[in-house]
C-alpha positions, 0 to 999 in steps of 0.5 A, a space after each residue: 800746764 801748771 808745772 810747765 808755767 812754774 818751770 818757766 818762771 823758775 828758769 826766767 828768774 835764773 836767767 835774770 839772776 845770771 844777767 845781774 851777776 854778770 854785771 857784778 863780775 865786771 873787772 874793777 877799773 884800772 885806776 881804782 886798782 892802782 889807787 887802792 894798791 897805792 894807798 892800802 895794799 903796799 903796791 900789791 895790785 892783785 890784792 887790790 883787784 881782789 878786794 874790789 871784786 869782793 866789794 862789788 860782788 858783796 854789795 851786789 848781793 846785799 842790794 839784791 837782798 835789800 831792794 829786790 821786788 821778789 823775795 826769791 831774787 836774793 836766793 837766785 842771785 846767791 846761787 848764780 854768784 856761787 856758780 860764778 865763783 866756782 867757774 871763775 878762771 881767776 880762782 885756783 881750784 885748790 884755793 876755792 875754800 879760801 876764796 869762799 871764806 874770804 868772800 863770806 867775811 867781806 859780805 858780813 862786814 859790808 852787811 854790818 857797814 850798810 846796817 850801821 846806825 848812827 854813822 854814815 854808811 858810805 863812810 863805813 863802807 869805805 873803811 871796810 874796803 880799806 880795812 880788808 885791803 890792809 890800809 888805814 881807816 880810822 880817820 875820815 880822810 881823803 882815802 876813806 872818802 875815795 874808798 867810800 865813793 868807790 863802794 857807793 858807785 858799786 851800790 848805785 851800779 848794782 841797783 841799776 843792774 838789778 832794775 835792768 834785769 828784774 824790773 822796777 816797781 811801778 806804782 800809780 802816782 796817787 797810790 802810796 807803796 803801803 797801800 799797794 802792799 795792802 798795809 795802809 791804815 
């Protein structure tokens, strides 16, 4: 029976990861695509759409790594995201290696932006989106702020989807998180 219980828990984790990733696969809003194409990709809406897809998916994976309640969640999400990329109708099979490299480059850059010290992470995320899109990002102007707002929305949505799929931490009011983890002084 222990083996069956382990298998069931594993399948449940995979199901939750697939549910979370399905949210990350939503197409970008047309107004975001139009805006990004106008300010950064020289009118190339396909490029703008892909940059927004990459951003949502990368931010979602980073949120799973950072905010999940279970250490196994991030690896399950990564596996589900890889499977989603492999079956994505928007990706030509001959170009899958390129898409994989592009996503990994963006994932690394967004991770760096989220972890940057001494700067506003939101601004860095916006600058990262614009940099990959071919736009200007040095001065914090309306373009950077709009890009930052877009990526920040992806982060909020990913957190909501993560809690929806995997649950939220619930502690009694009188118990600090450090005590629940067994690390109170």
